[in-house]
N, C-alpha and C positions, 0 to 999 in steps of 0.2 A: 504493499500499500504506500502511496506517496501523497504528499500535500500539493494540491494543485491550485489552491487559492489561500493566500495568506493575508490577513488583515493587520496592519500595524497602526495603532492609535497613536497619533503624533500630536501631543497637546502642548509641548513646551519646547521652544526653540533651543534652549540650552541642553536638552537631553535628547533631541530628535536624532542626532548623529549616533548616539549609543543605541537607540532602538533599531536604527537601520543597520548598525553593525551586527546586531543579532538576527534580523530578519533577512537581510540579503543573502547570507550564506545558504540558508534553507531555500530561498527562492531560486538561487542558482542550482543547487544540487538536485532539486526536485523539478526543475523546469516550470516553476509555479508562477502564477499570476499574482503580483504584489499589489495590494490595495492600500493606499494611504488614506487615513481619515482624520479630519480635524473637525471639532465641534465648537460652534460659537457658544460661549457661556451664557447661562440664563440671565434673564433680567432679575434685578433685585427690587422686590416690592416692599416699601416701608409701610407698615400697617397704619391705618387711619388714626389720627388723633380724635379723641372724643369731642373736643370743641369744634374742630374744622370738619370732621365727618368725611375726610378724603384721604386717599392713599397716594403715595408718591412712588413713581417707577424710576429706578436709577438704571442708566445704560452707559455711563461713561466708561466702565471697564470693558464693555463690549466694543465700543469705538476704538479703544486703545488696543484691544486684542487683535483687530483686523490687520494690523501691521505685522504681528506675530505669525498669523496664518500665511501671509505673503512670503515670509521668510522660510517657514517650514515647507510650504509647497515648492518653493524654488529648490530647496535642498533635496527634497524627495524626487522631483523631476530630474534634476541634474544627476543624482546618484543612480537612478534607474537607467538613464541614458548611458552613463559611463560603464555600467555593469552589463548593458545589453539586455536588460529584463523587460518582460511585458508588465507594464504598470498602469495603474488607474488611480486618479486623485478624486476624492470625494469630500464634500463639506456638508455638515448638518448644523442645525440650529436648535439649541435647547429650548429657546423661546422662554415661556413661563414654566417649563418642566424642569428636568434634570439632564445633565450630559449623559449619565449612565443609560437612560432610556434610549437615547440616539445610538450610543456605541452598541448596545445590545441588539438593536435592530439590524445592524450591519454584521455584527459578530456571528450571529446564528447561522449565517449562510456561508461561513468560512471554514476551511479545514483546520486552521491554526490561527489564534489570535495573539498578538504581541503587544504588550502594554508595559508601562513604566511602573516601577515601584513607587509607592506614595512618597512625596517629598513634603514634609511639614513646613519647610522654609520657603516654599514657593508661594508667591502672593495669590495665584490662581488656584491653588490646591482645592479649596473648598468648593470652587465652582466646577472644576473639570476632572478631578481625580476620583475614580470610583472602582479601584481594583477589586475590592471585596464583592461588589455587586456583579461585576463582570465575570469573576471567577465562579461565583455561586449560580448565577442565573443564565449564563450564555449557553450552557450545554455543550460547550466546545472546550478542547484542551487550550489552556492559556499559558503562555510564556511570559513570566514576569522578569523584567530586566532590572537588575539592581542599579542604584545611582552611583555606586563606586565598586571597584574590583575589576578584574580581568574578565573578558568575554572570549570564550574559545568554543565556537559552535561551528558545525555539529560536534557534540561532545565525544571525547575519547574515554573519559573516565566519569562514570555516573553512580550516584547513590540513589536508591529507591527506597523510600520509607514505606514499610509494609506492616499492616496490622490485620490483614485478612478481611477487611470490610469491602463493600461494593466500591466505594470511591477510591480506595487504594488499587484495587484491581483494574478499574477503568483508567486510572492515571498510568499504571505500569504498561498496559498495552497500548494506550495513546502515545506513549513515548517511543514505541518501537520504530515508527518511520523516521524519527527525528535523530536517531543515534548513528554515530559513525560506524561503518562496517567493523565488525570484530571488536566493538567497544568493550571496555572493562567495566562490568556492572557489579555492584554490591547491593544486595537486598538486605536492608537493616530492620530489625524489629527492636523497638525501644521498650526495654523492660523497666517499668516503673514499680514503685512499692505497691501501688494500688492495682497493678495489671501484670501479674506474674506470667511468664511464658508457660503456655499449656498446649502447645501445638507441635508435638514431636521433639526430637532431640534438638534441632535448629529451626526455630520458626522462620519461615521464608525459603526453606530449602526447596520445597516443591516449585515454588514460583521461579526460583533461580534455575532449576532444571528445565523448566518450560522455556524460559527466555534463552537458555543456552542452545536450544534446538534451532533458534533463529541465527545462529553463528556468532553469538556473543560470548565473551568470557565472563562467566558469572560465578559468584559465590554468595553465601549468606552469612550474616553475622548478627548476634544479639548485642546490643549496646545498652548501657545502664544510665538512667537518669534518676538517681536516688532522691533528688529534691523534687521530682515530678516535672521538671522543665524539659518536656520532650523536644521543643524547638531547639533549645541550646544543645541537646544531646545530638540531634540530627546535623545541625550546622557545624558542631565540632567535629563530628565524624567525617563530614563532607570535606572540611578543611584538612583534616589528618590525611585523608586519602587523595587529596589534590583533585577533587571532583570538579568537573566543568559545569555539571548540571545536577540539581536535586529534583527528584520527581516524587510527588506525593498527592494523595487525595486531599481535596478541599472539603472540610467538614463545617456544617452550619445547621442552624435551626430556624424555624419560622417564627415570626413575631407579627401577629395580625396580618399585614399585607406585604411584608418583606422578609428577606432571608438575611441573617447576619452570621458572620464567621464565628466558628468556635475558637477557643483559646489558642491551641497549637497552630491552627492555620493562620490565624491573625498574627501571631508572634513571628512565624516564619516569614510572612509577607513584609513585616516591618523591620525585621533584623537580617534579612538575607544579604549576603555579600557575594553571591554568585547567582546566575540564572536559576530560576525555579519553574518547573512545569507543574501546573495544577489542573486536575480534572475534578468535577463533582458529579 
């Protein structure tokens, strides 16, 4: 299986080059059509004052952001031209809604979605960043590109976080088309005090055997998180093994009309120092 349509959500001119650094190698190796997407931030509505009885709509940030979209589009177009890629540029408008809704509309018809890690120091973060919703609600594998650290894709060394659940299984097999041939893969089970291993001698051994049949070099390992911090344990193991990519299921729960990420998934997203592939 190959990825034939890759969507890269380009919302920040300072990080657009990093996102393309991750997306372009996949587009080239798979002969994929690369879609660049930018979303105009939503209007800001200031609630009515009791005395005046009117609301104010603020759009100065939208006017300013137009210049950023021009820069991002130029970078995307020129990168695609230089790399000889099939590309397509799209723009959407959040209007009075949210950027996430617009991204999701385009993401659900892509083989792979590439997005940036959240940046709390970016002034447009609250308007445009929605990694948690995209991961949980898109129904597609999502590659999250960290704001710092090396990018080496397609990956030659991979850590797959495994707990035997549906989300982990989906992520593991979603990752297969994205790995370098004969990649070195380690399936890790995080053994916490509250979740002792009860699945054979080495949890994840069956998955490692299955993945090895795809021509990968695979092993399985149990790692420990005595303080219950699974995210820290996974990222530490990835660093120790020099992993180019971490693969894991995205876990969340519903709250009335939305899904929110669980603790480990949220922590991985915020603390990742290398690309993360998530599926829900």
